[in-house]
C-alpha positions in Angstrom: 60.0 -1.5 41.8 63.0 0.0 43.5 65.4 -2.9 43.2 66.6 -2.5 46.8 67.5 1.2 46.5 66.0 3.2 49.4 65.2 6.7 48.0 63.8 7.8 51.4 67.1 7.9 53.3 67.1 10.5 56.0 63.8 12.1 55.4 62.0 11.3 58.7 59.5 13.5 60.4 60.6 12.7 63.9 61.4 9.9 66.2 59.4 6.8 65.4 57.8 8.2 62.3 58.0 6.6 58.8 60.3 7.9 56.1 58.8 9.7 53.1 59.8 9.4 49.5 62.0 11.9 47.8 59.9 14.9 46.9 61.0 16.7 43.7 59.4 20.1 43.1 60.9 20.6 39.6 63.6 19.3 37.3 65.6 21.6 35.0 68.2 20.6 32.4 70.0 23.7 31.3 73.1 24.5 29.2 75.9 26.8 30.4 74.2 29.8 28.9 71.0 29.2 30.9 68.9 27.9 28.1 66.5 25.3 29.5 66.5 22.1 27.5 64.2 20.1 29.6 61.9 21.0 32.5 59.4 19.1 34.6 57.3 21.0 37.1 55.6 19.1 39.9 54.2 22.2 41.6 51.7 24.6 40.2 53.2 28.0 39.2 52.5 30.6 36.6 54.6 30.7 33.4 56.2 33.9 34.6 57.2 32.4 37.9 58.6 29.3 36.2 60.7 31.5 34.0 62.0 33.5 36.9 62.8 30.3 38.9 64.6 28.9 35.9 66.8 32.0 35.6 67.4 32.2 39.4 68.4 28.5 39.6 70.8 28.9 36.7 72.4 31.9 38.3 73.0 30.1 41.6 74.2 26.9 39.9 76.6 28.6 37.5 78.2 30.7 40.2 78.6 27.8 42.6 80.0 25.6 39.8 82.5 28.3 38.8 83.8 28.4 42.4 84.0 24.6 42.6 81.7 24.5 45.6 79.3 21.7 46.6 76.4 20.5 44.4 73.8 21.7 46.9 72.2 25.1 47.5 69.5 26.4 49.7 67.1 28.6 47.6 63.9 30.2 48.9 62.1 27.3 50.6 63.7 24.7 48.3 67.0 22.8 48.0 68.8 22.8 44.7 70.8 19.6 44.0 72.6 19.7 40.7 75.3 18.0 38.7 77.1 19.2 35.6 77.7 16.7 32.8 79.6 18.1 29.9 77.9 21.4 29.1 74.6 20.6 30.8 73.4 21.3 34.3 70.9 18.7 35.7 69.1 20.4 38.5 66.6 18.7 40.8 64.9 21.1 43.1 63.5 19.4 46.2 62.1 19.9 49.7 64.8 21.3 52.1 64.5 18.1 54.2 65.3 15.7 51.4 68.5 13.8 51.3 71.0 15.4 48.9 72.9 12.2 48.2 69.8 10.3 47.2 68.9 13.2 44.9 72.4 13.1 43.4 71.9 9.4 42.8 68.6 10.1 41.0 70.3 12.7 38.8 73.0 10.2 37.9 70.4 7.5 37.1 68.6 9.9 34.8 71.8 10.7 33.0 72.9 7.1 32.8 69.5 6.2 31.2 69.9 9.0 28.7 73.4 7.9 27.9 72.4 4.3 27.5 69.5 5.1 25.2 71.3 7.8 23.0 74.7 6.1 23.1 76.8 9.0 24.5 74.1 11.7 25.0 74.8 15.3 24.2 72.8 18.5 24.2 71.7 18.1 20.6 70.1 14.7 21.5 67.9 16.5 24.0 67.0 19.3 21.5 66.1 17.0 18.6 64.6 14.2 20.6 62.9 16.2 23.3 59.7 14.1 23.1 61.7 11.0 24.0 63.4 12.8 26.9 60.0 14.0 28.2 58.7 10.4 27.9 61.7 9.3 30.1 60.9 12.0 32.6 57.3 10.8 32.8 58.5 7.2 33.3 61.0 8.4 35.9 59.1 10.9 38.0 55.4 11.4 38.6 54.0 14.2 40.9 57.4 14.7 42.3 58.1 11.1 43.3 60.4 8.7 41.6 58.5 5.9 40.0 61.2 3.7 38.6 64.8 3.3 39.7 65.8 0.4 37.4 68.1 1.6 34.6 67.3 -1.5 32.6 63.5 -1.0 32.8 63.7 2.6 31.9 65.9 2.0 28.9 63.6 -0.9 27.8 60.5 1.4 28.0 62.3 4.0 25.9 63.3 1.5 23.3 59.7 0.2 23.2 58.5 3.7 22.6 61.2 4.2 19.9 60.0 1.0 18.1 56.4 2.4 18.0 57.6 5.3 15.7 
């Protein structure tokens, strides 16, 4: 299922222990103004706490991006890994011990699949086709773990869902 990509790079629990999969706590896709366009929560939080976390993550990401700093930030007991594509911030919030580069690759894969399906994706595609985007998130990530890392398979599943309409 992973086509040879090892998403567990560098996440060991000690000498001789096995590597664990990338553990995503939540995913946010926000525009430059902080409006959340997509979100997936893999941890149980109240709606107020989710709203506060979304605002806090955007503040951190927008400030770091304006200063042209790295795409990683420590936040509470999480690690924010983000990437800006056009006017959207794709933020994956993970365990602090997860590999940042593997998370960046997961973000890039997600954006590539969106781009392949929508043919040059933009913010309006996410707004008007949010149900397709959430279907992709469900195919991509379940309970904080990546399910599928094949771009071709993810696009094929989205096209199959599109034909059912």
